[in-house]
C-alpha positions in Angstrom: 2.5 -12.0 -2.8 5.9 -10.6 -3.7 7.0 -7.3 -2.3 7.0 -4.4 -4.6 10.3 -2.6 -5.3 10.8 0.9 -3.9 10.0 2.5 -7.2 7.0 0.2 -7.8 5.7 1.0 -4.4 6.0 4.7 -4.9 4.1 4.5 -8.2 1.4 2.4 -6.6 1.0 4.8 -3.7 0.3 7.5 -6.3 -2.2 5.3 -8.2 -4.0 4.2 -5.1 -4.3 7.9 -4.2 -5.4 9.1 -7.6 -7.3 5.9 -8.6 -6.6 6.6 -12.2 -3.8 8.6 -13.8 -1.6 9.3 -16.8 2.2 9.1 -16.5 2.3 12.9 -16.2 -0.2 12.9 -13.4 1.9 10.4 -11.6 5.1 12.4 -12.0 3.4 15.4 -10.5 2.6 13.4 -7.3 6.0 11.8 -6.9 8.4 13.0 -4.1 10.8 13.9 -6.9 8.8 15.7 -9.6 11.9 15.7 -11.8 11.7 12.0 -12.2 12.1 11.3 -16.0 9.0 10.4 -17.9 10.7 7.3 -19.3 11.6 6.0 -15.8 8.0 6.2 -14.6 6.7 4.7 -17.8 9.1 1.8 -17.5 8.0 1.1 -13.9 4.3 1.3 -14.9 4.9 -1.2 -17.7 6.6 -3.6 -15.3 3.6 -3.2 -13.0 1.3 -3.9 -15.9 3.3 -7.1 -16.8 2.9 -8.2 -13.2 -0.9 -7.8 -13.5 -1.0 -5.1 -10.8 -1.9 -2.2 -13.1 -4.0 -1.9 -16.3 -4.4 0.9 -18.8 -7.0 2.2 -21.3 -6.4 4.4 -24.2 -7.9 7.9 -24.0 -7.1 9.8 -27.2 -3.4 9.7 -27.6 -2.5 8.9 -24.0 -3.0 6.1 -21.6 -4.9 6.2 -18.3 -3.6 3.7 -15.7 -5.5 2.2 -12.9 -4.5 -0.2 -10.1 -5.9 -3.7 -10.2 -4.2 -4.7 -6.9 -5.9 -2.8 -4.1 -3.9 -1.2 -1.4 -5.6 -3.2 1.4 -4.8 -6.5 -0.4 -1.2 -5.5 -0.8 -0.9 -4.4 2.8 -2.5 -7.6 4.0 0.1 -9.8 2.2 3.0 -7.5 3.0 2.3 -7.2 6.7 1.6 -11.0 7.0 5.1 -11.6 5.6 6.6 -9.2 8.1 4.8 -10.9 11.0 5.9 -14.3 9.8 9.6 -13.3 9.1 10.2 -10.9 12.1 7.7 -11.7 14.8 7.4 -15.5 14.7 4.0 -15.3 13.1 2.5 -13.4 16.1 0.5 -10.3 15.6 0.7 -9.7 19.3 4.5 -9.7 19.2 4.3 -7.2 16.4 1.9 -4.9 18.2 4.0 -5.1 21.4 7.1 -4.1 19.4 5.3 -1.1 17.9 3.9 -0.1 21.2 7.4 -0.2 22.8 9.1 1.5 19.9 6.5 4.3 19.8 6.3 4.8 23.6 2.5 4.2 23.6 1.0 4.8 27.0 -1.9 2.7 28.4 -4.6 5.1 27.2 -3.2 5.0 23.7 -3.2 1.3 23.7 -6.8 1.2 25.0 -7.7 3.5 22.1 -6.1 1.2 19.6 -8.0 -1.8 21.1 -11.2 0.2 21.0 -10.6 1.1 17.3 -10.0 -2.5 16.4 -13.1 -3.7 18.3 -15.2 -1.1 16.5 -13.9 -2.1 13.1 -14.5 -5.8 13.8 -18.1 -5.1 14.9 -18.6 -3.0 11.7 -17.3 -5.9 9.6 -19.4 -8.5 11.5 -16.3 -10.2 13.0 -17.1 -10.0 16.6 -16.6 -12.7 19.2 
């Protein structure tokens, strides 16, 4: 999966949050609410051409909804980071973030516990 541009990612974060939105709804949620309508509309049309967003007509406006789910995008995006920067090792990536964020042993245990709980919930236990 190709990485989204910064503008596309910002729009997608809004759509993932709102689940469905008009261009005006999206503008209100952006970091810069003075972003021109035409700019947001252009980015949304590009996302639509890429098959990441779809729309439906409601009266005289369009309501946009993400087709690509946030979890799926993150999965592909993070896999790419792990491959390119951490020699394909999730352990190397986790160690990097632990060091960079000064996580202590109790915080690391909490992370492991959270992961184990999620794996058990999803039926992916050893």
